[in-house]
C-alpha positions in Angstrom: 5.9 -0.3 27.7 5.8 -1.9 31.1 5.0 1.6 32.6 2.0 1.8 30.2 0.9 -1.7 31.2 1.1 -0.8 34.8 -1.0 2.3 34.2 -3.7 0.2 32.5 -3.7 -2.2 35.5 -4.2 0.7 38.0 -7.0 2.2 35.9 -8.7 -1.2 35.6 -8.5 -1.8 39.4 -10.0 1.7 40.0 -12.9 1.1 37.7 -13.6 -2.3 39.3 -13.7 -0.7 42.8 -16.1 2.0 41.5 -18.3 -0.5 39.9 -18.4 -2.7 43.0 -19.5 0.3 45.2 -22.2 1.5 42.8 -23.7 -1.0 40.4 -25.8 1.8 38.8 -22.5 3.2 37.4 -21.4 -0.1 35.7 -22.4 0.9 32.2 -21.0 4.3 32.4 -17.7 3.1 33.7 -17.6 0.4 31.1 -17.9 3.1 28.5 -15.1 5.1 30.1 -12.9 2.0 30.0 -13.6 1.5 26.3 -12.7 5.2 25.7 -9.5 4.8 27.6 -8.5 1.7 25.6 -9.3 3.5 22.4 -7.0 6.4 23.3 -4.3 4.0 24.5 -4.5 2.0 21.2 -3.5 5.1 19.2 -0.4 6.0 21.3 3.0 5.3 19.7 5.4 3.6 22.1 9.1 4.4 21.6 10.5 3.1 24.8 12.0 0.1 23.0 14.3 2.4 20.9 18.0 2.8 21.7 20.0 4.9 19.2 23.1 2.8 19.8 21.3 -0.5 19.0 21.0 -1.9 15.4 18.5 -4.7 16.0 15.0 -4.4 17.5 12.2 -6.9 18.2 8.7 -5.4 18.5 5.5 -7.2 19.8 2.7 -4.6 20.1 0.9 -2.3 17.6 1.9 0.6 19.8 5.5 -0.2 19.4 5.0 -0.5 15.6 3.4 3.0 15.6 6.5 4.2 17.5 8.5 3.7 14.3 6.5 6.4 12.6 7.0 8.8 15.5 10.7 8.2 15.5 10.8 8.8 11.7 8.9 12.0 12.1 11.5 13.1 14.7 14.4 12.4 12.3 15.4 8.7 12.8 15.6 7.0 9.4 16.8 3.5 10.7 19.7 3.4 8.2 21.7 0.2 9.0 19.1 -0.9 11.5 16.8 -3.9 11.4 13.4 -4.3 13.0 11.6 -7.6 13.3 8.2 -8.3 14.7 7.1 -11.0 17.0 4.9 -13.3 14.9 1.3 -12.6 15.5 -1.9 -10.7 14.4 -1.8 -7.0 15.0 -5.2 -5.3 15.0 -5.3 -1.6 14.0 -9.1 -1.2 14.1 -8.9 1.5 16.8 -6.3 3.5 14.9 -7.4 5.6 11.9 -5.0 7.9 10.1 -7.0 10.7 8.5 -6.0 14.0 7.0 -4.4 15.4 10.2 -1.0 16.1 8.7 0.2 12.5 8.8 0.1 10.8 5.4 0.9 7.3 6.6 1.4 5.3 9.7 5.2 5.0 9.3 6.9 7.9 7.7 5.9 10.1 4.8 7.3 12.3 2.0 6.5 15.8 1.0 7.7 15.8 -2.6 8.3 12.6 -4.5 10.5 14.5 -7.0 13.1 15.4 -4.3 14.3 12.5 -2.1 16.1 15.0 0.2 12.7 16.0 1.6 11.6 12.5 2.5 10.9 11.4 6.0 11.6 7.8 4.9 12.3 4.5 6.4 15.8 3.5 5.2 16.5 0.3 7.2 15.1 -3.3 7.2 11.7 -4.3 8.4 10.9 -8.0 8.7 7.2 -8.7 9.6 8.1 -12.3 10.5 4.9 -13.4 8.6 2.7 -11.4 10.9 -0.8 -10.1 9.9 -1.9 -6.5 10.1 -5.7 -6.4 10.2 -8.1 -3.5 9.8 -5.6 -0.9 8.8 -7.5 2.3 7.7 -5.6 4.9 5.8 -8.5 7.0 4.5 -9.0 10.7 3.9 -12.5 12.2 4.7 -15.1 11.6 2.1 -18.7 12.8 1.5 -21.8 10.7 0.8 -20.7 10.3 -2.8 -17.3 9.0 -1.9 -15.5 12.2 -2.9 -12.6 13.2 -0.7 -13.5 16.5 1.0 -10.1 17.6 2.4 -7.1 18.0 0.1 -3.7 16.5 0.7 -0.4 17.9 -0.6 0.1 16.6 -4.1 2.9 14.1 -4.4 2.7 12.9 -0.8 2.9 9.0 -0.9 0.4 7.1 1.2 0.9 3.7 2.6 1.7 1.9 5.8 5.2 3.0 5.1 4.8 6.3 3.3 8.3 6.2 1.8 11.1 3.6 1.9 14.4 4.6 0.4 17.7 2.8 0.3 21.0 3.3 -1.4 22.8 1.5 -4.3 25.0 -0.2 -1.7 22.4 -1.0 0.9 18.8 -1.2 -0.3 16.0 -0.7 2.2 13.9 -3.8 2.8 10.3 -4.6 3.7 9.3 -8.2 3.9 7.1 -11.0 5.4 3.9 -9.2 6.2 0.1 -9.7 5.5 -2.5 -6.9 5.2 -6.0 -8.2 5.7 -9.4 -6.4 5.7 -7.7 -3.1 5.1 -8.8 0.2 3.4 -6.8 3.0 1.8 -8.4 6.0 0.2 -6.1 8.7 -1.0 -6.2 11.8 -3.2 -2.5 11.9 -4.0 -0.6 10.4 -6.9 1.1 7.5 -5.0 -0.6 4.9 -2.9 0.2 1.3 -1.8 -0.8 -0.8 1.2 2.7 -1.8 2.2 4.7 1.2 0.8 3.6 4.3 -0.9 6.9 5.3 -2.5 9.9 2.9 -2.8 13.3 3.8 -4.1 16.3 1.5 -4.2 14.2 -0.9 -2.1 13.5 -4.7 -1.9 9.9 -5.5 -1.2 9.2 -9.2 -0.7 6.6 -11.7 0.6 3.9 -9.2 1.2 0.3 -10.4 1.1 -2.8 -8.3 0.6 -6.2 -10.0 1.2 -9.8 -8.8 1.2 -8.9 -5.2 1.0 -9.6 -2.0 -1.0 -7.3 0.7 -2.2 -8.2 3.8 -4.2 -6.4 6.9 -5.4 -6.2 9.0 -8.6 -3.0 7.5 -9.9 0.1 5.4 -9.1 -2.1 2.9 -7.2 -0.8 -0.6 -6.3 -2.0 -3.2 -3.8 1.6 -3.7 -2.5 3.5 -0.6 -3.7 2.4 2.7 -5.2 5.6 3.5 -7.1 9.0 1.9 -7.3 11.8 4.1 -8.7 15.5 4.0 -9.3 16.3 0.4 -8.7 15.0 -2.4 -6.4 12.6 -5.3 -6.6 9.1 -6.6 -5.7 9.2 -10.4 -5.4 7.0 -13.2 -4.1 4.0 -11.1 -3.2 0.4 -12.3 -3.2 -2.8 -10.3 -3.6 -6.2 -11.9 -3.2 -9.8 -10.7 -3.4 -8.8 -7.1 -3.4 -9.9 -4.0 -5.3 -7.3 -1.6 -6.8 -8.9 1.5 -8.1 -7.3 4.5 -9.9 -10.3 6.8 -9.9 -11.6 10.1 -8.8 -15.3 10.7 -8.6 -14.9 14.4 -9.1 -13.9 14.1 -12.7 -16.3 14.1 -15.7 -14.5 11.7 -18.1 -16.6 12.6 -21.1 -15.5 16.3 -20.6 -11.9 15.3 -20.0 -11.8 13.3 -23.2 -13.0 16.3 -25.2 -10.4 18.6 -23.7 -7.7 16.0 -23.7 -7.0 16.9 -20.1 -6.4 13.7 -18.1 -4.9 14.9 -14.8 -5.1 11.5 -13.1 -6.9 8.3 -12.8 -4.4 6.0 -14.4 -1.7 3.4 -13.5 -3.5 0.9 -11.4 -1.6 -2.4 -10.8 -2.4 -5.5 -8.8 1.1 -5.4 -7.4 2.5 -1.9 -8.2 1.0 1.2 -9.8 4.2 2.4 -11.5 7.8 1.3 -11.8 10.1 3.9 -13.4 12.9 6.3 -12.8 12.6 9.1 -10.3 10.8 11.3 -12.9 7.1 11.7 -13.3 7.6 11.6 -17.1 9.0 8.0 -16.7 12.0 6.8 -18.8 15.0 4.7 -18.2 15.1 2.9 -14.9 17.9 1.2 -13.0 17.7 -2.6 -12.5 14.1 -3.1 -11.3 12.9 -6.7 -11.0 9.3 -7.6 -10.5 9.0 -11.4 -10.2 7.3 -14.3 -8.6 4.1 -12.4 -7.7 0.5 -13.7 -7.9 -2.7 -11.7 -8.1 -5.7 -14.0 -7.5 -9.1 -12.4 -8.1 -10.9 -15.6 -8.8 -13.1 -15.1 -5.7 -13.6 -11.4 -6.1 -11.9 -8.0 -6.5 -10.9 -5.9 -9.5 -8.3 -3.6 -11.0 -9.7 -0.5 -12.5 -8.3 2.8 -13.9 -10.9 5.3 -15.0 -8.6 6.9 -17.7 -6.0 4.3 -18.7 -3.4 1.7 -17.6 -5.0 -1.0 -15.5 -3.0 -4.2 -15.2 -2.8 -7.4 -13.2 0.7 -6.7 -12.1 1.9 -3.1 -13.0 0.0 -0.1 -14.5 3.1 1.5 -16.2 6.7 0.5 -16.4 9.8 2.2 -17.9 12.6 0.4 -19.7 14.9 -1.9 -17.8 12.0 -3.1 -15.6 11.9 -6.9 -16.0 8.8 -9.0 -15.3 9.2 -12.8 -14.8 7.1 -15.6 -13.3 4.2 -13.3 -12.4 0.7 -14.8 -12.4 -2.8 -13.3 -12.7 -5.9 -15.4 -12.0 -9.4 -14.0 -12.8 -12.9 -15.4 -12.9 -13.8 -12.9 -15.6 -11.8 -10.7 -18.0 -13.8 -7.6 -17.0 -12.1 -7.6 -13.6 -9.2 -5.7 -15.2 -10.7 -2.7 -17.0 -10.8 1.1 -17.7 -13.8 3.4 -17.9 -15.8 2.8 -21.1 -15.8 6.5 -21.9 -12.1 6.9 -21.8 -10.4 8.0 -25.1 -7.3 5.8 -24.4 -8.2 2.8 -22.3 -5.5 0.2 -21.8 -6.1 -2.9 -19.7 -3.5 -5.7 -19.6 -2.6 -8.9 -17.8 0.9 -8.0 -16.8 1.8 -4.4 -17.8 -0.6 -1.9 -19.3 1.9 0.6 -20.8 5.6 1.6 -21.0 8.6 -0.3 -22.3 8.9 -3.2 -19.9 11.0 -6.3 -20.5 9.0 -9.5 -20.5 11.0 -12.3 -19.0 9.8 -15.9 -18.8 6.6 -17.5 -17.5 4.2 -14.6 -17.0 0.7 -16.0 -17.2 -2.9 -15.2 -16.9 -5.8 -17.6 -16.2 -9.4 -16.6 -16.7 -12.0 -19.0 -15.5 -11.8 -22.5 -16.7 -11.3 -21.7 -20.4 -8.4 -19.3 -20.8 -4.8 -19.9 -19.8 -2.1 -18.0 -21.6 1.6 -17.1 -21.3 2.2 -13.4 -21.9 5.6 -13.0 -23.5 5.5 -9.5 -25.1 3.7 -6.2 -24.9 1.8 -6.9 -28.1 0.2 -10.0 -26.5 -0.5 -8.1 -23.3 -3.9 -6.7 -24.0 -7.1 -7.9 -22.2 -9.1 -7.4 -25.3 -7.0 -9.9 -27.2 -6.4 -12.5 -24.5 -8.4 -15.6 -25.0 -9.2 -14.8 -28.6 -8.4 -17.3 -31.3 
């Protein structure tokens, strides 16, 4: 890192000398300096890494990007801990597009086979830092339609895949995403983590952001499978959209062919076993989370399953002490032309276990505790 800093200093001194000799070149050299900084901002720094160490403290965006480079090279950080120096990290000069890298830090090629994952398997503590202007977007045309395909099943998120074990879960905690954008055409997308398995995700905040994909879309996690938890997370003024502008929903309803556009959750898109057909899960807990859309934002699934907390959950997934705050009930919705729309406060579909104190507040007039699946329907909430 110090070598890179020294290089910047040398280049800056050279540019200052050139500008001093020829004032007419000032603007041109300023542009070149901005170009140099833009290139530098995208370079992963791995000089901090030592394979014999188990604890690392990082303090630049370049060092954070170095985690992804190391994961791609085969380091999974099992039994290792990374902590950030508290601060604001600006990723505005870094844009991950469809160039073969699904996410900033690690990816997966097939969510049905964890052996293929290039996953983070250690502990990442953001130390209450903020990541601003993260852009994980695939190319789109003027209508918003993604123009370049990504391999189906590849999770998209700042951490593409986070996978632990029964004995030692992976952990991601204490991090804020602010003014961020994620646009995916795959079936798993979340700002913090695309795909999580046997992982504990806690104290993640997502503020003033937008995330969109065809299914399995959550503001914090796309999909959580085979054990783990999502606790004490907070989402505010954010849009979570399970939608695909290339699909004609009226035609899809007639044919009964829904290939996507479902399972949108304010916290997690889907919590289930490691099976796309859902089913029995292993000890998943989703608790203490708040989704506050009172100042703006929405949760929308074109086909079905939009919910304040989780789009779809299998059995043995327990929801407790989760809170959803809206200014209007329409902020959680499905497409009006869908043949099977389901919008809910906590969980839209599945066989989840409702623990205590799950609540929804809508404006000044509605405040309800949601204690069962039968009560968890946006069309019934607030009705006498």
